[in-house]
Backbone as a chain_set.jsonl record, in Angstrom:
{"seq": "MDVKHAKLIAAMTEYDKGDPKRIQHFMKVHDYAATIGTLEGLDAKTQDILESAAILHDIGIHISEQKYGSCNGKYQEIEGPEEARKLMTQMKNFTEEETERICFLIGHHHTYNSIEGMDYQILVEADFLVNLYEDRCSEHAISSACKHIFRTAAGIRLLKQMFDHNGYKTSFHREDD", "coords": {"N": [[-125.267, -233.39, -94.425], [-128.114, -230.89, -93.786], [-131.232, -230.579, -91.955], [-132.331, -228.306, -93.144], [-132.037, -227.55, -95.358], [-132.185, -230.017, -96.613], [-134.926, -230.309, -96.567], [-135.33, -227.665, -97.87], [-134.417, -228.702, -100.648], [-135.809, -230.739, -101.075], [-138.457, -229.454, -101.442], [-137.719, -227.532, -103.36], [-137.377, -229.587, -105.572], [-139.791, -230.431, -105.598], [-141.235, -227.931, -106.682], [-139.514, -227.714, -109.213], [-141.087, -230.225, -110.319], [-140.864, -232.802, -112.946], [-139.045, -231.925, -114.536], [-136.222, -232.96, -114.817], [-133.704, -232.146, -115.856], [-133.196, -229.32, -114.758], [-133.566, -229.979, -111.928], [-131.571, -231.735, -111.71], [-129.464, -230.155, -112.299], [-129.252, -228.005, -110.317], [-128.974, -229.683, -108.06], [-125.914, -230.277, -108.496], [-124.877, -227.601, -108.799], [-125.609, -226.701, -106.12], [-123.994, -228.758, -104.639], [-121.196, -228.111, -105.447], [-120.724, -225.599, -104.747], [-121.511, -226.101, -101.895], [-118.938, -227.657, -100.954], [-117.048, -225.776, -102.311], [-117.417, -223.675, -100.274], [-117.212, -224.986, -97.878], [-114.361, -225.753, -98.199], [-112.98, -223.303, -98.401], [-113.498, -222.174, -95.814], [-115.571, -220.67, -94.798], [-118.072, -219.026, -92.571], [-119.951, -220.325, -90.021], [-123.067, -219.046, -90.878], [-122.97, -217.866, -93.474], [-121.975, -219.889, -94.9], [-124.756, -221.465, -94.843], [-126.163, -219.806, -95.966], [-125.648, -219.697, -98.814], [-125.686, -221.906, -99.543], [-128.342, -222.37, -99.335], [-129.029, -220.439, -101.11], [-127.651, -221.226, -103.478], [-129.201, -223.681, -104.053], [-131.551, -222.348, -104.462], [-131.371, -220.858, -106.767], [-131.551, -221.02, -109.755], [-134.586, -220.407, -110.093], [-136.042, -218.895, -110.788], [-136.409, -219.829, -114.015], [-138.378, -221.156, -114.931], [-140.616, -219.257, -114.586], [-139.493, -217.451, -116.407], [-139.504, -218.458, -118.877], [-141.981, -218.903, -119.01], [-143.069, -216.312, -119.313], [-141.475, -214.357, -120.629], [-140.595, -215.943, -122.793], [-137.951, -217.236, -122.799], [-135.212, -218.24, -121.225], [-133.058, -216.542, -120.251], [-130.56, -215.44, -118.5], [-130.579, -212.887, -116.98], [-133.165, -212.442, -117.372], [-134.447, -214.69, -115.466], [-132.642, -213.28, -113.294], [-134.604, -211.568, -112.686], [-136.86, -212.378, -112.107], [-136.533, -214.681, -110.554], [-135.771, -213.6, -107.359], [-138.329, -213.469, -106.276], [-140.037, -215.57, -106.618], [-138.254, -217.068, -105.415], [-138.208, -216.158, -102.477], [-140.955, -216.283, -101.814], [-141.468, -219.364, -102.024], [-139.604, -219.677, -99.869], [-141.06, -218.502, -97.812], [-143.02, -219.787, -97.473], [-142.391, -222.167, -96.167], [-140.948, -220.912, -93.739], [-139.019, -221.299, -91.825], [-136.357, -219.367, -92.496], [-134.8, -216.534, -91.68], [-135.313, -212.753, -91.957], [-133.599, -211.505, -92.703], [-131.9, -213.695, -93.898], [-133.169, -214.154, -95.922], [-133.459, -212.01, -97.457], [-130.467, -211.691, -98.23], [-130.473, -214.288, -99.825], [-132.041, -213.765, -101.627], [-131.008, -211.476, -103.18], [-128.548, -213.139, -104.06], [-129.522, -214.514, -105.736], [-130.757, -212.993, -107.129], [-128.884, -211.898, -108.724], [-126.973, -213.807, -109.457], [-125.968, -214.114, -112.223], [-124.446, -211.894, -112.639], [-121.62, -210.038, -113.581], [-119.596, -208.713, -112.471], [-119.448, -206.916, -110.264], [-118.759, -208.342, -108.085], [-119.64, -209.024, -104.505], [-118.946, -210.394, -101.665], [-118.328, -213.14, -100.102], [-120.042, -215.291, -100.464], [-121.5, -215.276, -103.024], [-119.416, -214.768, -104.651], [-118.871, -217.471, -104.511], [-121.238, -218.67, -105.241], [-121.442, -218.086, -107.61], [-118.974, -219.487, -108.762], [-119.402, -221.633, -108.392], [-121.757, -222.495, -109.976], [-120.614, -221.746, -112.75], [-118.835, -223.768, -112.887], [-120.645, -226.04, -113.147], [-122.208, -225.514, -115.513], [-120.479, -224.623, -117.426], [-119.507, -227.225, -117.951], [-122.169, -228.939, -118.599], [-122.745, -227.507, -120.8], [-121.159, -227.873, -122.681], [-118.821, -226.268, -123.226], [-116.145, -224.31, -125.188], [-112.405, -224.885, -125.054], [-111.15, -222.347, -124.941], [-113.652, -221.081, -123.736], [-113.702, -222.028, -120.88], [-110.84, -221.322, -120.238], [-110.954, -218.738, -120.334], [-113.05, -218.24, -117.968], [-111.662, -219.355, -116.24], [-109.546, -217.35, -115.875], [-110.785, -214.823, -115.545], [-113.151, -215.065, -113.879], [-113.251, -216.914, -111.741], [-112.156, -216.952, -108.765], [-111.67, -217.958, -105.955], [-109.33, -220.427, -104.645], [-110.214, -222.903, -104.176], [-112.021, -223.533, -105.92], [-111.028, -222.794, -107.903], [-109.182, -225.085, -108.159], [-110.961, -226.94, -108.27], [-111.973, -226.804, -110.845], [-109.303, -226.924, -112.617], [-109.241, -229.408, -112.085], [-111.394, -230.699, -113.012], [-111.105, -230.275, -115.915], [-108.625, -230.085, -116.796], [-108.32, -232.613, -117.769], [-109.362, -235.828, -119.126], [-109.918, -235.468, -122.149], [-110.198, -232.89, -121.986], [-107.737, -230.102, -122.737], [-106.809, -227.973, -121.89], [-105.551, -224.801, -121.313], [-104.363, -223.168, -118.581], [-104.432, -219.723, -117.888], [-103.236, -217.92, -115.612], [-102.475, -214.996, -113.685], [-101.573, -214.957, -111.113], [-100.967, -217.967, -111.038]], "CA": [[-126.464, -232.402, -94.946], [-128.72, -230.587, -92.524], [-132.706, -230.721, -92.48], [-132.82, -227.158, -93.83], [-131.102, -228.126, -96.79], [-132.901, -231.394, -97.088], [-136.153, -229.866, -96.885], [-135.017, -226.958, -98.932], [-133.986, -229.722, -102.02], [-137.218, -231.462, -101.502], [-139.392, -228.234, -101.731], [-137.257, -226.979, -104.967], [-137.705, -230.554, -106.322], [-141.262, -230.563, -106.145], [-140.773, -227.214, -107.883], [-139.19, -228.375, -110.71], [-141.126, -231.486, -110.86], [-141.154, -233.126, -114.147], [-138.127, -231.462, -114.706], [-135.063, -233.533, -114.154], [-132.481, -231.14, -116.185], [-133.33, -228.265, -113.635], [-133.178, -230.761, -110.744], [-129.749, -232.244, -111.767], [-128.239, -228.623, -111.963], [-129.251, -227.271, -108.928], [-128.267, -230.239, -107.261], [-124.923, -230.101, -109.037], [-124.418, -226.153, -107.954], [-125.604, -227.078, -104.282], [-122.733, -229.475, -103.988], [-119.889, -227.363, -105.683], [-120.727, -224.579, -103.67], [-120.929, -226.633, -100.272], [-117.533, -228.24, -101.194], [-116.053, -224.734, -102.303], [-117.469, -222.817, -99.106], [-116.394, -225.949, -96.791], [-113.039, -225.683, -98.43], [-112.501, -222.077, -97.862], [-113.68, -222.096, -94.455], [-116.851, -220.123, -94.708], [-118.523, -219.23, -91.517], [-121.826, -221.234, -90.694], [-124.013, -218.352, -91.271], [-122.565, -217.57, -94.654], [-122.087, -221.145, -95.552], [-125.634, -221.556, -94.762], [-126.988, -218.799, -97.158], [-124.91, -219.982, -100.015], [-126.173, -223.737, -99.916], [-129.719, -222.081, -99.879], [-129.174, -220.08, -102.769], [-127.376, -222.739, -104.38], [-130.506, -224.863, -104.42], [-132.988, -221.696, -105.147], [-130.639, -220.055, -107.838], [-132.646, -220.914, -111.209], [-135.876, -220.736, -109.359], [-136.444, -217.842, -111.874], [-136.269, -219.925, -115.284], [-139.992, -221.396, -115.617], [-141.843, -218.352, -114.818], [-139.28, -216.389, -117.344], [-139.907, -218.643, -119.966], [-143.512, -218.132, -119.271], [-143.207, -214.553, -119.258], [-140.191, -213.999, -121.604], [-140.255, -217.203, -123.767], [-136.594, -217.086, -122.604], [-134.658, -218.73, -119.839], [-131.612, -215.619, -120.336], [-129.863, -215.267, -116.976], [-130.671, -211.606, -116.633], [-134.687, -212.851, -116.941], [-133.755, -215.225, -114.355], [-132.447, -212.319, -111.832], [-135.441, -210.583, -112.293], [-138.195, -213.055, -111.556], [-136.131, -215.623, -109.414], [-136.065, -213.607, -106.349], [-140.044, -213.324, -105.749], [-140.319, -216.814, -106.038], [-137.494, -217.845, -103.794], [-139.069, -215.454, -101.528], [-142.959, -217.158, -101.825], [-140.88, -220.702, -101.178], [-138.987, -219.623, -98.087], [-142.053, -217.871, -96.964], [-143.922, -220.97, -96.847], [-141.156, -223.203, -95.199], [-141.013, -220.618, -92.068], [-137.547, -221.279, -91.327], [-135.563, -218.5, -92.955], [-135.165, -214.53, -90.866], [-135.813, -211.749, -93.011], [-132.239, -211.176, -93.403], [-131.371, -214.577, -94.793], [-133.866, -214.22, -97.245], [-132.724, -210.746, -98.337], [-129.278, -211.907, -99.08], [-130.655, -215.225, -100.631], [-132.909, -212.93, -103.008], [-129.64, -210.87, -103.31], [-127.566, -213.772, -104.685], [-130.445, -215.254, -106.912], [-131.228, -211.484, -108.475], [-127.48, -211.271, -109.31], [-126.088, -214.996, -109.689], [-125.789, -214.039, -113.6], [-123.741, -210.521, -113.045], [-120.139, -210.994, -112.427], [-118.657, -207.232, -112.739], [-119.501, -206.301, -109.155], [-118.958, -209.35, -107.07], [-119.337, -208.797, -103.51], [-119.193, -211.399, -100.72], [-117.838, -214.656, -100.397], [-121.119, -216.522, -100.892], [-121.396, -214.481, -104.321], [-118.224, -215.306, -105.331], [-118.837, -219.459, -104.464], [-122.223, -219.347, -105.954], [-121.283, -218.191, -108.942], [-118.036, -220.154, -109.45], [-120.503, -223.577, -108.706], [-122.612, -222.519, -111.49], [-120.018, -222.094, -113.892], [-118.265, -225.517, -112.829], [-121.567, -226.742, -113.499], [-122.784, -224.974, -116.833], [-119.235, -225.142, -118.479], [-119.548, -228.922, -118.407], [-123.359, -228.631, -119.084], [-122.936, -226.191, -122.105], [-119.867, -228.423, -123.22], [-118.096, -225.044, -123.443], [-115.043, -224.239, -125.623], [-111.307, -224.923, -124.23], [-111.432, -220.834, -124.909], [-114.438, -220.422, -122.388], [-113.025, -222.952, -120.02], [-109.834, -220.71, -119.901], [-111.125, -217.011, -119.777], [-113.511, -218.484, -116.907], [-110.564, -219.238, -115.355], [-108.835, -216.093, -115.976], [-111.745, -213.357, -115.58], [-114.548, -215.439, -113.094], [-112.978, -217.643, -110.665], [-111.185, -216.361, -107.251], [-111.332, -218.7, -104.749], [-108.28, -221.453, -104.463], [-110.798, -224.286, -104.264], [-112.8, -223.071, -107.244], [-109.869, -222.736, -108.93], [-108.389, -226.403, -108.207], [-112.269, -227.635, -108.834], [-112.067, -226.215, -111.937], [-108.686, -226.848, -113.158], [-109.023, -230.791, -112.197], [-112.405, -230.871, -114.267], [-111.205, -229.81, -117.449], [-107.598, -230.49, -117.609], [-108.176, -234.295, -117.95], [-110.555, -236.282, -119.856], [-109.986, -234.698, -123.484], [-109.536, -231.325, -121.956], [-106.234, -229.701, -123.018], [-107.136, -226.488, -121.738], [-104.356, -224.185, -120.64], [-104.964, -222.086, -117.937], [-103.69, -218.415, -117.519], [-103.673, -216.885, -114.468], [-101.555, -214.256, -113.179], [-101.298, -216.061, -109.469], [-100.187, -219.508, -110.765]], "C": [[-127.791, -232.211, -93.366], [-130.335, -230.324, -92.582], [-132.706, -229.73, -93.095], [-132.931, -227.27, -95.31], [-131.884, -229.115, -97.71], [-134.367, -230.862, -97.274], [-136.544, -228.738, -98.272], [-134.918, -227.614, -100.437], [-135.496, -229.964, -101.961], [-138.639, -230.261, -101.667], [-138.841, -227.741, -103.297], [-137.388, -228.241, -105.948], [-139.263, -230.303, -106.778], [-141.307, -229.261, -107.069], [-140.664, -227.453, -109.277], [-139.901, -229.45, -110.998], [-141.745, -231.6, -112.062], [-139.825, -232.521, -115.069], [-136.31, -231.749, -114.509], [-133.512, -232.934, -114.734], [-132.164, -230.348, -114.908], [-132.719, -228.435, -112.627], [-132.059, -231.017, -110.61], [-128.773, -231.063, -111.668], [-128.234, -228.316, -110.947], [-128.905, -228.456, -107.518], [-126.695, -229.975, -107.349], [-124.311, -228.789, -108.151], [-124.488, -226.533, -106.469], [-124.254, -227.972, -103.924], [-121.442, -229.043, -104.249], [-119.842, -226.389, -104.839], [-120.962, -224.975, -102.037], [-119.767, -227.091, -100.213], [-116.922, -226.723, -101.392], [-115.869, -224.009, -100.895], [-116.635, -223.296, -97.963], [-115.091, -225.339, -96.803], [-112.111, -224.053, -97.914], [-113.134, -221.16, -97.187], [-114.592, -221.013, -94.268], [-117.235, -220.396, -93.074], [-120.064, -219.888, -91.217], [-122.967, -220.519, -90.99], [-123.793, -217.978, -92.852], [-122.779, -218.595, -95.352], [-123.494, -221.748, -95.65], [-126.796, -220.608, -96.14], [-126.533, -219.176, -98.477], [-125.163, -221.036, -100.179], [-127.389, -223.222, -99.88], [-129.583, -221.517, -101.268], [-128.5, -220.641, -103.562], [-128.367, -223.428, -104.982], [-131.602, -224.025, -105.243], [-132.445, -221.197, -106.408], [-131.292, -219.869, -109.025], [-134.097, -220.832, -110.721], [-136.627, -219.629, -110.266], [-136.891, -218.357, -113.378], [-137.445, -220.583, -115.807], [-140.834, -220.312, -115.645], [-141.188, -217.589, -116.056], [-139.357, -216.716, -118.612], [-141.334, -218.597, -120.403], [-143.961, -216.937, -119.985], [-142.982, -214.11, -120.733], [-140.013, -214.599, -123.057], [-138.876, -217.17, -123.986], [-136.393, -217.667, -121.302], [-133.422, -217.655, -119.425], [-131.584, -215.582, -118.694], [-130.782, -214.178, -116.845], [-132.366, -211.888, -116.434], [-134.85, -213.436, -115.572], [-133.673, -214.45, -112.976], [-133.537, -211.576, -111.409], [-136.804, -211.313, -111.996], [-137.937, -214.275, -110.758], [-136.322, -215.073, -108.17], [-137.811, -213.632, -105.484], [-140.327, -214.824, -105.814], [-139.541, -217.632, -105.262], [-138.31, -217.101, -102.678], [-140.518, -216.033, -101.084], [-142.173, -218.485, -100.907], [-140.332, -220.786, -100.057], [-140.043, -219.086, -97.256], [-142.94, -218.891, -96.289], [-143.247, -222.175, -96.206], [-140.957, -222.323, -93.907], [-139.802, -221.062, -91.627], [-136.149, -220.464, -91.749], [-135.713, -217.033, -92.19], [-135.074, -214.185, -92.37], [-134.369, -211.563, -93.357], [-131.525, -212.103, -94.161], [-131.941, -214.525, -96.207], [-133.558, -213.127, -97.793], [-131.569, -211.242, -99.044], [-129.676, -213.165, -100.04], [-131.346, -214.755, -102.048], [-131.909, -212.504, -103.725], [-129.041, -211.328, -104.334], [-128.415, -214.559, -105.909], [-130.443, -214.191, -107.884], [-129.773, -211.392, -109.097], [-126.589, -212.495, -109.733], [-125.302, -214.889, -111.547], [-124.782, -212.415, -113.9], [-122.343, -210.479, -112.767], [-119.328, -209.405, -112.409], [-118.789, -206.802, -111.501], [-119.687, -207.625, -108.087], [-118.39, -209.349, -105.436], [-119.43, -209.663, -102.448], [-118.689, -212.571, -101.052], [-119.636, -215.645, -100.946], [-121.475, -215.908, -102.527], [-120.785, -214.781, -104.592], [-118.379, -216.74, -105.645], [-119.835, -219.455, -105.363], [-121.506, -219.356, -107.582], [-120.23, -219.012, -110.147], [-118.669, -221.479, -109.488], [-121.052, -223.553, -109.939], [-121.608, -222.294, -112.84], [-119.326, -223.334, -113.922], [-119.429, -226.182, -113.703], [-121.785, -226.498, -115.574], [-121.323, -225.01, -117.73], [-119.43, -226.879, -118.992], [-120.792, -229.047, -119.265], [-123.354, -228.192, -120.667], [-121.923, -227.064, -123.324], [-118.813, -227.145, -123.865], [-116.436, -225.408, -123.735], [-113.534, -224.427, -124.695], [-111.241, -223.098, -123.897], [-112.124, -220.327, -123.253], [-114.316, -220.657, -121.504], [-111.752, -221.674, -119.602], [-109.981, -219.345, -119.134], [-112.022, -217.515, -118.367], [-112.259, -218.594, -115.48], [-109.718, -218.22, -114.757], [-109.557, -214.854, -115.34], [-112.576, -213.949, -114.18], [-113.753, -215.761, -111.429], [-111.892, -216.99, -109.864], [-110.919, -217.221, -106.226], [-110.121, -219.827, -105.159], [-109.086, -222.95, -104.632], [-111.355, -224.424, -105.415], [-111.694, -223.261, -108.378], [-109.364, -224.463, -109.308], [-109.387, -227.001, -108.691], [-111.772, -227.805, -110.669], [-110.871, -226.72, -113.096], [-108.452, -228.896, -113.632], [-110.032, -231.311, -112.961], [-112.352, -231.311, -115.76], [-109.929, -230.174, -117.958], [-107.348, -232.045, -117.656], [-109.399, -234.632, -119.231], [-110.811, -235.584, -121.519], [-109.848, -233.478, -123.335], [-108.017, -231.147, -121.969], [-106.29, -228.411, -122.803], [-105.882, -226.237, -120.945], [-104.698, -223.078, -119.841], [-104.197, -221.054, -117.585], [-103.91, -217.919, -116.592], [-102.297, -215.969, -114.015], [-100.847, -214.882, -112.001], [-100.988, -217.256, -109.572], [-98.895, -219.49, -111.052]], "O": [[-128.142, -232.952, -92.448], [-130.612, -229.671, -93.588], [-133.265, -230.032, -94.15], [-133.836, -227.071, -96.121], [-132.139, -229.112, -98.914], [-134.892, -231.128, -98.354], [-137.394, -228.776, -99.162], [-135.378, -226.957, -101.371], [-136.287, -229.423, -102.735], [-139.744, -230.625, -102.07], [-139.615, -227.631, -104.249], [-137.509, -227.97, -107.142], [-139.75, -230.072, -107.885], [-141.421, -229.496, -108.272], [-141.481, -227.402, -110.196], [-139.523, -229.944, -112.06], [-142.733, -230.965, -112.43], [-139.762, -232.754, -116.276], [-135.44, -230.949, -114.165], [-132.431, -233.192, -114.204], [-131.208, -230.558, -114.161], [-131.786, -227.769, -112.178], [-131.404, -230.69, -109.621], [-127.662, -231.012, -111.141], [-127.139, -228.274, -110.387], [-128.668, -228.151, -106.349], [-126.156, -229.482, -106.358], [-123.558, -228.847, -107.179], [-123.494, -226.644, -105.752], [-123.6, -227.745, -102.906], [-120.523, -229.413, -103.519], [-118.846, -226.298, -104.121], [-120.626, -224.232, -101.114], [-119.336, -226.92, -99.072], [-116.18, -226.425, -100.456], [-114.787, -223.747, -100.371], [-115.801, -222.688, -97.292], [-114.631, -224.634, -95.906], [-111.05, -223.857, -97.321], [-113.379, -219.983, -97.449], [-114.241, -220.296, -93.331], [-116.95, -221.396, -92.416], [-121.031, -219.922, -91.978], [-123.945, -221.165, -91.367], [-124.875, -217.79, -93.408], [-123.555, -218.572, -96.308], [-123.594, -222.599, -96.535], [-127.776, -220.877, -96.835], [-127.316, -218.827, -99.361], [-124.811, -221.387, -101.305], [-127.929, -223.815, -100.814], [-129.954, -222.043, -102.317], [-128.914, -220.48, -104.71], [-128.43, -223.734, -106.173], [-132.3, -224.426, -106.174], [-133.321, -221.122, -107.27], [-131.618, -218.742, -109.4], [-134.782, -221.584, -111.414], [-137.855, -219.649, -110.341], [-137.611, -217.608, -114.039], [-137.605, -220.628, -117.027], [-141.715, -220.227, -116.5], [-141.986, -217.052, -116.825], [-139.327, -215.875, -119.51], [-141.823, -218.385, -121.512], [-144.809, -216.675, -120.838], [-143.738, -213.717, -121.622], [-139.538, -214.094, -124.074], [-138.449, -217.088, -125.138], [-137.229, -217.621, -120.4], [-132.827, -217.859, -118.367], [-132.53, -215.693, -117.914], [-131.926, -214.53, -116.561], [-132.854, -211.553, -115.355], [-135.323, -212.783, -114.641], [-134.269, -214.707, -111.93], [-133.668, -211.04, -110.309], [-137.778, -210.648, -111.644], [-138.881, -214.912, -110.289], [-137.047, -215.791, -107.481], [-138.125, -213.802, -104.306], [-140.956, -215.257, -104.848], [-139.896, -218.61, -104.605], [-139.117, -217.774, -102.037], [-140.92, -216.103, -99.923], [-142.19, -218.654, -99.687], [-140.455, -221.733, -99.28], [-139.955, -219.196, -96.033], [-143.418, -218.942, -95.156], [-143.923, -223.107, -95.77], [-140.783, -222.993, -92.89], [-139.943, -221.141, -90.406], [-135.037, -220.855, -91.393], [-136.818, -216.49, -92.179], [-134.89, -214.81, -93.414], [-134.121, -211.476, -94.559], [-130.673, -211.735, -94.97], [-131.394, -214.764, -97.284], [-133.301, -213.309, -98.983], [-131.549, -211.27, -100.275], [-129.162, -213.083, -101.155], [-131.217, -215.232, -103.176], [-131.739, -212.975, -104.85], [-128.824, -210.668, -105.351], [-127.866, -215.107, -106.865], [-130.22, -214.301, -109.09], [-129.665, -210.677, -110.093], [-125.533, -212.263, -110.321], [-124.308, -215.513, -111.918], [-124.5, -211.944, -115.002], [-121.927, -210.902, -111.689], [-118.108, -209.498, -112.27], [-117.953, -205.902, -111.419], [-120.699, -207.785, -107.404], [-117.231, -209.564, -105.083], [-120.641, -209.644, -102.226], [-118.622, -212.985, -102.209], [-119.877, -216.511, -101.787], [-121.837, -216.91, -103.142], [-121.202, -215.697, -105.301], [-118.113, -217.224, -106.746], [-119.633, -220.128, -106.374], [-121.2, -220.256, -108.363], [-120.301, -219.189, -111.363], [-118.528, -222.295, -110.398], [-120.89, -224.392, -110.825], [-121.984, -222.74, -113.925], [-119.234, -223.946, -114.986], [-119.21, -226.758, -114.768], [-121.513, -227.241, -116.517], [-121.367, -225.567, -118.827], [-119.461, -227.433, -120.091], [-120.672, -229.231, -120.476], [-124.064, -228.712, -121.529], [-121.975, -226.897, -124.542], [-118.166, -227.264, -124.905], [-115.685, -226.178, -123.136], [-113.627, -224.046, -123.528], [-111.282, -222.659, -122.747], [-111.691, -219.73, -122.268], [-114.678, -219.794, -120.704], [-111.913, -221.141, -118.504], [-109.541, -218.917, -118.067], [-111.471, -216.984, -117.403], [-112.127, -218.123, -114.351], [-109.284, -218.149, -113.607], [-108.942, -214.002, -114.698], [-112.611, -213.098, -113.291], [-113.729, -215.089, -110.398], [-110.854, -216.557, -110.363], [-109.842, -217.144, -105.635], [-110.148, -220.017, -106.375], [-108.569, -223.938, -105.153], [-111.197, -225.494, -106.004], [-111.722, -223.822, -109.474], [-109.226, -224.931, -110.438], [-109.101, -227.744, -109.63], [-111.372, -228.745, -111.354], [-111.216, -226.918, -114.261], [-107.964, -229.489, -114.594], [-109.783, -232.32, -113.62], [-112.979, -232.089, -116.478], [-109.779, -230.521, -119.129], [-106.23, -232.552, -117.577], [-110.043, -233.875, -119.957], [-111.939, -235.266, -121.895], [-109.439, -232.788, -124.268], [-107.215, -231.86, -121.366], [-105.757, -227.671, -123.629], [-105.293, -227.014, -120.194], [-105.273, -222.101, -120.32], [-103.193, -221.337, -116.931], [-104.971, -217.295, -116.568], [-101.169, -216.456, -114.085], [-99.671, -215.248, -112.013], [-100.7, -217.884, -108.553], [-98.216, -220.507, -110.908]]}, "num_chains": 1, "name": "protein.A"}
């Protein structure tokens, strides 16, 4: 791991202080995003943006709970970019271009109908890998996510490896299998 992401993780851990569930979540999403991005051969700039967005992707949860009484994904998309912008500005090691793309990804990571870019696709897949497990989703939900959300070979492979064992008997139906 590079110093930039280690410092961002430390800052995000401070931001989520006292909320181990959220900290565990963003750490897992970051690790899956980093893994998928590396296996998919992302260029260094896209990988850097992806990993930063994965660390920060749920930064809007606490403010959404305060403002709306809910951590609904749409509220996170509304509130998250500005919170992320503040944190990245304080850190002083993000360019304006990086900040804008990271904020875009945070502001769209629960929007699945117009995914543009490998960083966006991989962030969504990494978040799904973690959420499908943490939310104890049904076999149908896992299969549906595989069919409708996952596009990368590495993400599909991880999903199948994760849920095709240990009591999950999910049947994955994709046209490209």
